[in-house]
C-alpha atoms as one frame of an Amber mdcrd trajectory, in Angstrom:
protein
   0.000   0.000   0.000   1.357   3.389  -0.998   1.634   6.011   1.708   1.688
   9.741   1.172   3.855  12.316   2.809   3.247  12.834   6.530   0.467  15.324
   7.181   1.834  18.527   8.653  -0.140  19.591  11.719   1.800  22.622  12.961
   1.729  25.373  10.329   4.626  27.771  10.077   4.846  30.904   7.938   6.352
  30.530   4.499  10.023  31.420   4.567  10.050  32.977   1.105   8.066  33.451
  -2.098   9.194  30.210  -3.734   8.111  28.124  -0.743   4.665  29.680  -1.000
   4.432  29.101  -4.748   5.506  25.466  -4.471   2.803  24.841  -1.876   0.249
  26.508  -4.156   1.464  24.329  -7.044   0.983  21.215  -4.899  -2.561  22.292
  -4.038  -3.198  23.160  -7.686  -2.217  19.659  -8.770  -4.624  18.184  -6.214
  -7.365  20.492  -7.442  -6.762  19.545 -11.076  -6.958  15.845 -10.238 -10.362
  16.362  -8.636 -11.635  18.603 -11.452 -10.333  16.156 -14.048 -12.129  13.270
 -12.373 -15.368  15.255 -12.292 -15.026  16.135 -15.972 -14.363  12.516 -16.921
 -17.387  11.358 -14.910 -19.604  13.927 -16.614 -18.343  12.823 -20.030 -19.061
   9.182 -19.223 -22.580   9.966 -18.038 -23.481  12.211 -20.966 -21.731  10.626
 -23.939 -23.862   7.922 -25.577 -21.625   7.389 -28.625 -18.544   6.500 -26.577
 -16.380   3.711 -27.982 -16.035   2.274 -24.465 -18.571  -0.525 -23.882 -21.457
   0.532 -21.581 -20.462  -2.005 -18.918 -16.950  -0.593 -18.731 -18.296   2.962
 -18.629 -20.472   2.096 -15.655 -17.526   0.474 -13.866 -15.296   3.485 -14.456
 -18.076   5.850 -13.376 -18.543   3.966 -10.083 -14.813   4.195  -9.401 -14.811
   7.926 -10.127 -17.810   8.529  -7.853 -15.905   6.879  -5.011 -12.668   8.721
  -5.700 -13.989  12.279  -6.134 -14.920  12.801  -2.435 -11.464  11.515  -1.427
  -9.790  13.877  -3.892 -11.921  16.735  -2.553 -10.870  16.027   1.037  -7.205
  15.985   0.021  -7.609  19.243  -1.881  -9.429  20.932   1.015  -6.843  19.769
   3.557  -3.989  21.185   1.481  -5.867  24.468   0.995  -6.601  24.781   4.686
  -2.962  24.240   5.631  -1.748  26.790   3.068  -4.267  29.361   4.311  -3.118
  28.782   7.894   0.474  29.423   6.847  -0.498  32.518   4.850  -2.276  33.893
   7.919   0.983  33.619   9.855   2.854  35.462   7.102   0.262  38.231   7.220
   0.581  38.464  10.992   4.248  39.208  11.404   5.848  36.588   9.172   7.940
  37.299   6.069   6.059  39.430   3.540   5.175  37.575   0.341   5.365  39.147
  -3.109   1.970  37.774  -4.117   0.274  39.454  -1.137   2.088  42.736  -1.784
   1.059  42.791  -5.442  -2.547  41.920  -4.598  -2.747  44.754  -2.079  -0.953
  47.319  -4.257  -3.030  46.617  -7.361  -6.333  45.829  -5.652  -6.561  42.398
  -7.286  -9.573  40.147  -6.846  -9.104  36.551  -5.642  -9.584  35.395  -9.246
  -6.899  37.776 -10.542  -4.581  36.421  -7.834  -5.329  32.936  -9.154  -4.445
  34.001 -12.704  -1.011  35.134 -11.502  -0.457  31.816  -9.742  -1.421  29.882
 -12.865   0.937  32.032 -14.924   3.786  31.039 -12.627   2.685  27.415 -12.861
   3.012  27.627 -16.652   6.588  28.869 -16.221   7.472  25.826 -14.110   7.370
  23.499 -17.116   5.310  20.524 -18.212   5.767  18.525 -15.005   3.704  21.115
 -13.138   1.789  22.932 -15.858   0.681  19.655 -17.445  -1.755  19.172 -14.565
  -3.962  21.797 -16.198  -4.416  19.537 -19.220  -6.944  17.647 -17.083  -9.317
  20.614 -17.070  -9.099  21.775 -20.676  -7.710  20.648 -24.021  -4.980  22.614
 -25.781  -4.653  24.998 -22.854  -1.011  25.864 -23.466   0.567  27.619 -26.391
   4.328  27.875 -26.094   4.170  27.915 -22.301   1.311  30.429 -22.146  -2.030
  30.029 -20.417  -5.465  30.715 -21.859  -8.365  32.537 -20.231 -10.748  29.574
 -20.407  -8.367  27.369 -18.447  -8.347  29.980 -15.673 -12.134  29.889 -15.665
 -12.222  26.103 -15.488  -9.675  26.073 -12.679 -11.761  28.557 -10.667 -14.997
  26.639 -11.443 -16.668  29.848 -12.594 -20.283  29.972 -13.722 -21.280  31.417
 -17.090 -22.276  34.668 -15.411 -18.989  34.947 -13.518 -17.064  34.270 -16.726
 -18.827  37.071 -18.569 -18.300  39.475 -15.664 -14.579  38.632 -15.597 -13.983
  39.490 -19.273 -12.964  43.136 -18.580 -10.165  41.850 -16.331  -8.272  40.777
 -19.446  -8.623  44.050 -21.350  -5.887  46.730 -21.352  -7.899  48.621 -18.722
  -7.993  45.626 -16.369  -5.753  45.558 -13.300  -3.620  42.655 -14.525  -2.679
  44.292 -17.831  -2.750  47.922 -16.691  -0.303  47.233 -13.866   2.105  45.324
 -16.100   1.480  41.976 -14.414   0.124  39.995 -17.370   0.360  40.295 -21.141
  -2.244  39.049 -23.595  -0.165  37.226 -26.187  -2.766  37.215 -28.935  -4.647
  40.309 -30.128  -8.198  40.389 -28.802 -10.704  41.690 -31.329 -14.097  40.570
 -29.999 -15.509  39.323 -26.689 -15.859  35.883 -28.255 -12.108  35.681 -28.838
 -11.220  36.367 -25.188 -11.674  32.801 -23.850  -8.918  31.515 -26.152  -6.627
  34.496 -25.579  -3.298  33.400 -24.133  -1.755  35.028 -21.089   1.761  35.311
 -19.733   3.045  36.763 -16.494   5.531  39.544 -17.297   9.187  39.136 -16.286
   8.887  41.947 -13.727   5.805  40.412 -12.097   7.485  36.995 -12.124  10.496
  38.480 -10.324   8.279  39.882  -7.587   6.181  36.728  -7.289   9.126  34.356
  -7.052  11.910  36.479  -5.609  14.070  35.614  -8.647  15.362  39.138  -9.162
  17.264  38.394 -12.381  13.997  38.770 -14.297  13.528  42.387 -13.200  15.884
  43.679 -15.905  14.201  41.802 -18.771  11.636  43.625 -20.874   8.778  41.573
 -22.291   9.640  42.775 -25.820  13.185  41.392 -25.659  14.537  37.932 -26.384
  17.492  38.701 -24.100  18.487  41.946 -22.408  19.434  44.398 -25.161  18.193
  42.194 -28.029  14.926  43.418 -29.505  12.426  41.045 -31.078  12.037  41.508
 -34.831
């Protein structure tokens, strides 16, 4: 029988930005596993022209129904422990770049999530690949798309429509130089597939990796302009 890592019961504040981000990545992977299982179950229950024999579909669906509550408990436990640690940081512990940016720019919880997912994309396929469970073709050259952020946040249709202005040039993420839309947006209908990237300067503040502060988004390398 496989055993997981020992459950931590005494939260301590995060020592630095990277420690916080890695914990958020771990929770994000747990969340994606649960969301992916829910999506697969829904597909099995709704798809009548599936190549999988009905008996096998029913067996898989029963297994998923048993596993989803377990995945949810794991996800909630990780979230609760992270929030307890964040509370300690906000009450005298080391200040975290993500909290500072959220306060300075007046970001909503969803906009905070977008920044976290942008950092996840920069961590490579081992981490970012978890998002493949909640949307197909979500990554384009390491970038993230708006619809994947919606799926991750489990947003309703109304919430999705209300969030659209967040990704315009007037939105806090773009206006404050935190995120760039990597594909021109012409109509509201094109926004869900618009790709997003955290800017080098925002990444430096979120991770504490200061080398990125000197890199402009329009440069391949410092001093070398893109053609």
